[in-house]
N, C-alpha and C positions, 0 to 999 in steps of 0.2 A: 505494500500500500503506500503510496506517494503522500508525503505530509505537506500539507499548506505551509506558506512563509510563516503565518500566524502561529500554527502549532509548532514550528522549529525554532520561534523565537520564544513562546511559551516555555517549552523544554531547555531553551538556554537559560532563561531567568530562573526556573525551578531548580537546574542544577547548581546555580549560584546561590540561591535562595533571595536574593534580590540583585538589581542591576540598575545602573545609571543610564540615561538617554543615551550618553556617549558609547556605553558598552554595548548596547542594543544596537546602535548604528554600526559598530565596528563588526560586529557579529553578522548582519545582514549582507552588508557590503564585501566583507571577507567570504561569506558563503556563496552569494551570487557570482563574484569576480576574481575569485582566488585570495589565499592567504596573504596577508600583508598589503592588499590593496589599499584599504583604509588608512594604514600608517604612511603609505607612499604619496597620499594626496594631501599631506602636510605642506605648507607654504607659510610665510611670512604673515600673510592676511588671513590665514585660516585654514582649515581642512576643506577642499573642494568637495568631499563626500558629505560634509557636515549636513544635516538635513535630509539626507535621504531617508524615504519613506516616514518623514515627520508627520505628515497628514495623518499616518494611522495610529499615531500617538494622539493625536488633539483630541480636545473638547472644547468646542465652541461655543460662546455664550452669546446672544444677541446684545445690542446696545442699548436696547429701550428696555425699560423695566416692564415686567408684567404688572397689572395691576396693583394700585397702591400697597408697596411695602412688600408684597409677596414675593419669597424668595424667587430669584430668576432660575429659568430651566435651561438644560443645555439645547443649543440650536441644532448642533450635529456632534457625534461623537465618532471618532475614527475607529477603523475595522479592527485594530489590537484592543481596543478599550471597551468594546461592546460584546454582547453575547454571554451565554453562560460560562464560557472559558475565556478569560481575558486578562489584561494587564490593569493594574490599578497603581495609582501614584501614592505613596505614602513616604513622608519625610523626605521628597526628592529623589526618590527612588521608586522602582517598578516592582512589583510582586505579582505572583500568579493567584488568580481567583479561578477555582473550577467548581462551579454548583452541580448538585446532583439533578439532574432531569428524569422525569418521570418515564 
């Protein structure tokens, strides 16, 4: 069975217990383009691979508030952050959440 990129990232984070955004980025880029690719992209102005798949990690909120003082709700949630098996950000690092489904 072929694993999705999401499942591979979830397993990577599980193997570490928790991971930073940069560690996840390095894992994805190296997995897709070969070991050491992420580190070879370093430059004085930043890493050219920085932000690769960043939309999959995002949780975007609308700029306008919902009805007077009600807590704002996400406008969109990135692929790695939604579903019963997902990443969740805690204290600046990602952990894996796996919910049992019926």
